[in-house]
C-alpha distance (Angstrom), angle and dihedral (degrees) to the residues before:
residue distance angle dihedral
M1 . . .
T2 3.81 . .
V3 3.76 113.4 .
T4 3.76 123.5 -162.8
V5 3.75 113.3 -140.0
Y6 3.82 113.0 -124.5
Q7 3.77 109.2 -96.5
S8 3.79 112.3 -137.4
P9 3.83 114.1 -139.4
E10 3.74 89.9 -134.6
Q11 3.81 115.5 90.8
D12 3.78 92.1 -159.5
P13 3.84 108.8 69.0
A14 3.76 90.6 -157.8
Q15 3.84 93.4 53.8
G16 3.75 89.1 46.3
F17 3.78 91.7 52.2
E18 3.83 91.5 53.3
Q19 3.77 89.3 50.8
I20 3.78 89.8 54.5
R21 3.81 91.1 49.6
D22 3.85 88.9 50.3
L23 3.91 89.3 64.3
V24 3.82 89.0 70.4
S25 3.80 100.1 19.6
D26 3.84 92.5 132.8
Q27 3.80 90.8 52.8
V28 3.80 91.1 45.3
R29 3.81 89.0 56.1
M30 3.82 90.6 50.4
V31 3.80 89.5 51.8
D32 3.83 91.5 49.5
Q33 3.80 90.0 50.6
L34 3.73 92.7 49.6
I35 3.83 92.0 48.5
L36 3.82 91.0 53.2
A37 3.79 92.3 46.6
E38 3.83 92.9 50.1
L39 3.82 91.0 48.8
S40 3.76 89.2 63.5
S41 3.80 108.6 115.2
D42 3.81 135.6 157.2
V43 3.84 85.7 -129.6
L44 3.81 101.0 87.9
L45 3.88 95.5 -156.7
I46 3.81 90.7 57.0
N47 3.81 89.4 55.5
Q48 3.75 93.4 45.6
I49 3.78 98.8 48.2
G50 3.83 95.2 35.9
R51 3.83 93.5 52.3
Y52 3.76 91.7 41.6
I53 3.80 94.2 59.2
V54 3.79 98.4 34.7
N55 3.81 90.4 51.2
S56 3.71 95.8 44.2
G57 3.79 98.1 107.4
G58 3.80 104.0 -93.3
K59 3.81 121.6 160.2
R60 3.83 93.3 -116.1
L61 3.83 84.1 -142.0
R62 3.85 96.5 156.9
P63 3.79 96.8 53.7
L64 3.84 89.0 42.2
L65 3.82 89.2 54.8
H66 3.79 89.6 51.5
L67 3.79 92.4 50.9
L68 3.73 94.7 46.3
A69 3.86 92.5 48.2
A70 3.86 91.5 48.4
N71 3.81 90.6 52.2
A72 3.81 92.4 44.4
L73 3.82 86.9 57.8
G74 3.81 92.3 48.3
Y75 3.77 96.2 -113.6
Q76 3.85 111.6 175.5
G77 3.82 103.3 -176.8
D78 3.83 131.0 84.0
H79 3.75 103.5 -117.8
H80 3.80 90.7 99.3
I81 3.83 88.3 65.7
T82 3.78 90.2 57.0
L83 3.81 92.4 45.5
A84 3.78 93.5 47.7
A85 3.82 88.3 56.4
V86 3.80 90.4 46.3
I87 3.76 91.1 51.9
E88 3.79 91.9 50.8
F89 3.84 91.8 48.5
I90 3.78 90.9 53.1
H91 3.76 92.7 47.3
T92 3.83 90.8 48.3
A93 3.79 90.4 50.2
T94 3.86 90.6 53.1
L95 3.77 89.0 50.4
L96 3.78 93.1 53.4
H97 3.80 91.1 49.1
D98 3.88 92.7 42.7
D99 3.81 92.3 54.8
V100 3.83 91.6 52.0
V101 3.80 91.4 48.2
D102 3.76 93.8 45.6
E103 3.85 94.5 39.1
S104 3.74 89.0 -129.5
D105 3.77 120.4 173.4
L106 3.84 100.3 -176.0
R107 3.81 132.2 52.7
R108 3.81 128.4 160.8
G109 3.75 89.7 -4.2
Q110 3.78 97.5 -56.8
D111 3.77 139.3 83.8
T112 3.81 114.4 -74.5
A113 3.78 118.0 -115.0
N114 3.75 92.2 -111.3
A115 3.82 89.6 53.1
V116 3.82 88.4 54.9
W117 3.84 103.9 36.6
G118 3.80 103.8 15.4
N119 3.85 134.9 -106.5
A120 3.83 98.1 -77.1
A121 3.84 94.3 55.3
S122 3.82 91.9 45.8
V123 3.81 93.5 51.6
L124 3.79 93.7 46.5
V125 3.78 94.2 47.1
G126 3.82 88.6 47.9
D127 3.80 87.7 55.1
Y128 3.82 88.9 49.2
L129 3.79 90.5 54.7
Y130 3.82 92.1 50.5
S131 3.80 90.2 50.3
T132 3.81 91.9 48.2
A133 3.75 91.9 49.6
F134 3.76 92.0 55.9
E135 3.75 93.2 43.8
M136 3.88 87.2 56.2
M137 3.78 90.7 49.1
V138 3.75 91.7 54.6
R139 3.76 89.5 61.0
L140 3.77 90.4 63.2
Q141 3.86 89.7 61.3
S142 3.85 92.5 -144.6
M143 3.78 116.4 136.8
R144 3.79 89.1 -168.3
V145 3.82 91.9 58.6
M146 3.77 90.1 48.8
E147 3.83 90.6 47.6
V148 3.80 93.2 52.1
M149 3.79 95.1 45.4
A150 3.83 94.9 43.7
R151 3.83 89.0 53.8
T152 3.81 91.1 45.8
T153 3.81 96.3 51.6
T154 3.86 89.3 47.0
A155 3.79 88.9 53.2
I156 3.82 92.3 47.8
A157 3.79 89.6 53.4
E158 3.72 91.4 48.7
G159 3.81 90.7 50.2
E160 3.76 89.9 51.9
V161 3.77 92.0 53.4
L162 3.84 92.7 45.1
Q163 3.83 89.1 51.5
L164 3.82 89.5 50.4
L165 3.80 90.4 52.9
N166 3.79 89.2 51.4
V167 3.84 94.9 51.1
N168 3.82 112.8 116.4
N169 3.80 88.4 2.1
P170 3.88 109.0 123.8
A171 3.87 89.2 -179.1
T172 3.83 90.0 72.7
T173 3.80 108.6 127.1
E174 3.77 127.7 -141.2
E175 3.82 88.5 -108.2
K176 3.78 92.3 54.5
Y177 3.80 91.2 46.6
L178 3.85 90.7 51.4
E179 3.80 90.3 49.4
V180 3.73 89.8 57.2
I181 3.85 95.1 50.7
W182 3.80 92.3 46.1
R183 3.78 91.2 56.1
K184 3.74 102.3 30.3
T185 3.83 101.3 43.0
A186 3.76 114.9 1.3
V187 3.77 96.4 53.5
L188 3.79 94.4 67.1
F189 3.83 89.8 50.3
S190 3.79 87.3 51.7
A191 3.81 93.2 49.5
S192 3.86 91.0 48.1
T193 3.79 92.8 59.2
Q194 3.83 97.4 33.5
L195 3.81 91.1 55.5
A196 3.85 89.1 58.2
A197 3.81 87.5 63.8
V198 3.82 89.9 46.2
V199 3.82 95.5 53.7
A200 3.84 91.5 41.5
G201 3.86 91.0 51.0
S202 3.76 89.9 -130.1
G203 3.84 94.6 150.1
R204 3.79 137.5 -110.4
Q205 3.82 96.1 -71.3
M206 3.83 91.7 57.0
E207 3.86 88.3 44.3
D208 3.77 88.6 55.2
D209 3.76 94.3 45.6
L210 3.80 93.5 50.5
A211 3.73 92.2 42.3
S212 3.81 88.0 55.2
Y213 3.84 90.8 48.5
G214 3.79 91.3 52.4
M215 3.80 94.4 44.5
H216 3.84 93.6 52.2
L217 3.81 92.8 42.2
G218 3.78 90.5 51.0
A219 3.81 91.9 50.7
A220 3.82 90.8 49.6
F221 3.82 88.9 49.6
Q222 3.78 94.1 52.2
L223 3.80 93.2 44.0
I224 3.80 89.5 56.8
D225 3.80 90.4 45.3
D226 3.76 88.3 57.1
A227 3.77 92.9 47.7
L228 3.81 91.2 48.2
D229 3.81 89.3 60.3
Y230 3.81 85.3 72.3
K231 3.78 102.5 37.5
A232 3.83 115.0 21.0
D233 3.79 131.6 106.1
P234 3.78 101.2 -104.9
D235 3.80 92.0 -142.0
Q236 3.81 89.2 57.5
L237 3.75 94.6 39.9
G238 3.85 92.6 51.5
K239 3.75 95.9 -139.3
N240 3.80 137.9 68.7
L241 3.77 117.6 -79.7
G242 3.78 111.0 -116.1
D243 3.75 94.1 32.2
D244 3.83 91.2 131.0
L245 3.76 91.7 52.0
A246 3.82 92.5 46.2
E247 3.78 88.8 51.6
G248 3.87 91.2 50.6
K249 3.83 93.5 -116.8
P250 3.83 114.3 158.8
T251 3.81 97.7 -145.1
L252 3.82 124.3 177.4
P253 3.81 97.3 -91.7
L254 3.81 89.2 56.5
I255 3.80 94.2 42.5
H256 3.85 90.8 52.0
A257 3.79 93.2 44.5
M258 3.83 92.2 52.3
R259 3.80 90.7 48.5
H260 3.81 95.4 49.5
G261 3.82 104.3 28.7
S262 3.82 126.8 86.7
P263 3.79 119.1 -81.9
E264 3.81 87.8 -102.9
Q265 3.81 92.5 51.9
A266 3.77 91.5 45.9
E267 3.80 89.5 52.4
V268 3.85 90.9 52.3
I269 3.79 90.8 55.0
R270 3.77 94.2 40.7
K271 3.82 91.2 54.6
S272 3.85 92.6 44.6
I273 3.83 91.2 53.3
E274 3.82 92.3 46.8
E275 3.78 91.8 51.0
G276 3.81 100.3 31.8
D277 3.75 88.9 -128.2
R278 3.81 114.3 -176.4
E279 3.80 89.6 176.3
A280 3.76 87.7 68.7
F281 3.76 92.7 57.4
A282 3.79 96.7 102.3
E283 3.81 92.4 53.0
V284 3.77 93.3 42.9
Y285 3.77 90.7 48.8
K286 3.80 90.7 56.9
I287 3.81 90.5 51.4
V288 3.85 91.8 46.9
E289 3.79 89.1 53.5
S290 3.76 96.5 44.7
T291 3.81 92.6 52.7
D292 3.83 93.1 48.2
A293 3.79 89.3 -121.4
I294 3.78 94.0 147.7
A295 3.79 91.6 51.6
Y296 3.77 90.1 48.4
T297 3.80 91.6 50.8
E298 3.80 91.5 48.0
R299 3.84 89.6 49.7
R300 3.75 91.0 53.4
A301 3.77 89.4 48.9
R302 3.80 91.1 52.1
E303 3.82 89.2 52.3
E304 3.80 90.2 53.6
A305 3.87 92.1 46.6
G306 3.81 88.2 51.2
K307 3.75 91.3 53.1
A308 3.74 89.6 49.6
V309 3.78 91.8 56.2
E310 3.81 90.4 46.7
A311 3.82 89.6 57.1
L312 3.84 89.8 61.1
E313 3.76 92.4 64.9
G314 3.82 93.9 106.2
V315 3.77 94.1 49.3
A316 3.78 115.5 99.7
D317 3.79 116.5 -110.6
S318 3.78 114.1 -94.6
R319 3.80 139.9 134.8
F320 3.81 87.2 -97.3
K321 3.82 91.3 56.6
D322 3.80 89.2 47.7
A323 3.82 88.4 52.1
M324 3.81 90.5 52.5
M325 3.82 88.6 51.1
A326 3.78 90.9 47.7
L327 3.84 89.2 52.3
A328 3.77 88.5 59.6
E329 3.79 87.8 57.9
F330 3.86 92.3 44.1
S331 3.84 88.8 52.7
I332 3.83 91.3 64.0
Q333 3.79 101.1 30.9
R334 3.81 98.9 50.3
S335 3.74 124.2 108.8
Y336 3.80 98.2 -158.0
């Protein structure tokens, strides 16, 4: 079945994204207030690092997805506010740990927490955010919520380890790459939307449908992220171009380029992945372009976004459902 991705009426993806946020702006503010309240600790360093990373200008896409999905299902309570904050805490914890593992020094256009405070502090505050998230979930007294999030955080950890195993490994296949992004990135998108059906009491079929929506949307989002590492404006992207190559990550553009380039081109990329060679970025970029690897990656992202839209078929029509469809388009049209 061919699915047409919802076309946002806004030509500027950033402007369209802000209009989507405006649909639930009051609830977004409530989530922000809760996040700041829960970050309050008598350990000063926790406050400093937690607020630094949470307030560093992220899109808050995962909590936004949760709020939109809950509203699309007609939920009238306030548990979705707590869960949106929980989701952001878990995401933030993964960022803190990621930046340590990847030895990153720039995220969202500013120094990473580990670059400012060191690796040990970043890892420990990430652990604190995980613990706080589960403490907040306990207050909801929902075993189903706990079950979904426990499974999700386990999958994220598995994805991190799988990615670590793939680092500096040019033999990584497209299948292995996709397995990493399903577990490492897409699974938290999936939980964000699935939990809306849980708190709304919409039943297991709707849980499955929204979980599928989030999983495919998350995959599309990560695929575009990997494409942007070879085409974005670094000021807009908020990180250095070529970071994936410098970290020895065999992402889909590189995998495709090795598969479809000449033996000499494949050898350049293979060596660059093995050595994590940022200095080879210009040469690798030319190979990626010449093999249409970016176009291929974007095409795979559009396929995933189409599957996300298809999964919303059972959701009643509303402006919130329209916004969720528009986010599928935003995920593949964005430049940051």
